[in-house]
C-alpha atoms as one frame of an Amber mdcrd trajectory, in Angstrom:
protein
  -4.542 -17.090  12.834  -4.350 -14.643  10.955  -1.107 -13.681   9.086   0.128
 -10.396   8.955  -0.824  -9.356   6.034  -4.201 -10.207   6.807  -3.837  -8.753
  10.288  -2.941  -5.974   8.820  -6.102  -5.197   6.007  -8.389  -6.537   8.615
  -7.062  -3.583  11.152  -7.536  -0.956   8.329 -10.759  -2.227   7.073 -11.965
  -2.199  10.833 -10.927   1.345  11.796 -12.668   2.739   8.421 -16.081   1.145
   9.145 -15.568   2.224  13.382 -16.703   5.198  15.269 -14.388   8.246  13.921
 -11.950   8.117  16.994  -7.790   9.778  17.346  -7.041   6.185  17.701  -8.599
   4.225  15.077  -6.860   7.214  12.631  -3.625   7.065  13.931  -3.596   3.121
  13.396  -4.820   3.719  10.219  -2.377   6.311   9.528   0.591   4.492  11.190
  -1.038   1.001   8.551  -0.556   3.801   5.347   2.608   5.160   6.399   3.811
   1.413   6.750   2.536   0.573   2.989   3.566   3.404   1.525   7.329   3.014
   3.270   7.290  -0.574   1.608   6.490   0.469  -1.793   7.685   3.523  -2.337
  11.177   2.265  -4.449   9.247  -0.645  -6.109   8.052   0.782  -9.444   5.037
  -2.362  -9.568   3.283   0.089  -7.432   3.454   3.540  -9.140  -0.135   3.710
  -9.001  -1.158   2.591  -5.914   0.781   5.629  -4.003  -0.984   8.131  -5.481
  -4.186   5.976  -3.826  -2.063   5.612  -0.809  -1.436   9.343  -0.496  -5.338
  10.294  -1.284  -6.105   8.340   2.238  -3.136   9.530   4.035  -5.063  13.087
   2.851  -8.309  11.981   3.969  -6.628  10.876   7.456  -4.391  14.261   7.718
  -7.552  16.619   7.318  -9.481  14.300   9.726 -10.515  16.084  13.031 -11.977
  13.949  15.350 -14.909  13.684  16.846 -16.507  14.959  14.155 -18.070  12.226
  11.655 -16.383  11.025   7.944 -18.268  12.318   4.938 -19.457   9.661   2.601
 -16.703  10.945   0.192 -14.149  10.713   3.094 -15.214   6.838   3.888 -15.329
   6.126   0.428 -11.268   6.841  -0.299 -10.140   5.390   3.196 -12.119   2.344
   1.999 -10.502   2.726  -2.007  -6.914   2.799   0.131  -7.937   0.048   2.447
  -8.964  -2.484  -0.569  -5.396  -0.990  -2.761  -3.518  -1.998   0.542  -5.601
  -5.241   0.413  -4.141  -5.548  -3.220  -0.470  -4.849  -2.280  -0.296  -6.916
   1.096  -0.468 -10.037  -1.363   2.044  -8.835  -3.050   4.484  -7.744  -0.511
   6.796 -10.680   1.919   6.879 -10.446   5.298  10.663  -9.242   5.693   9.910
  -5.967   3.728   6.294  -5.047   5.462   8.195  -5.537   8.789  11.593  -3.581
   7.452   9.040  -0.949   6.577   7.344  -0.811   9.615  10.803  -0.021  11.527
  10.775   2.683   8.748   7.800   3.930   9.585   8.551   4.470  13.049  11.286
   6.271  12.745   9.817   8.537  10.532   6.688   9.599  12.892   9.289   9.634
  16.137  11.659  12.433  13.943   8.423  14.137  13.049   6.970  14.551  16.690
  10.799  15.721  17.834  10.777  18.359  14.885   6.890  19.122  15.509   6.237
  18.279  11.431
């Protein structure tokens, strides 16, 4: 059985490597958002936030079912590698709380149409 951090990392890597589709994009965006919320006020991760933002920008611009370019895949793979590193430094309660906040932010964005 995988730990929660291993599950998140595995999910991120699988979604980058599989055939592009909207569910994979949504799952990966959720992972990026959750980790981003978890580290946004942690000074240890200032550089990592920039990498998460780069990966988020790729996902924001991506439209299914278009193929991802090699550059886009490289950015997403790098972002997933950064997440691997981050997850090794976070505790489960922090990640769990961040997921709850990220879900609420996504719900709010849907309501406002943002």
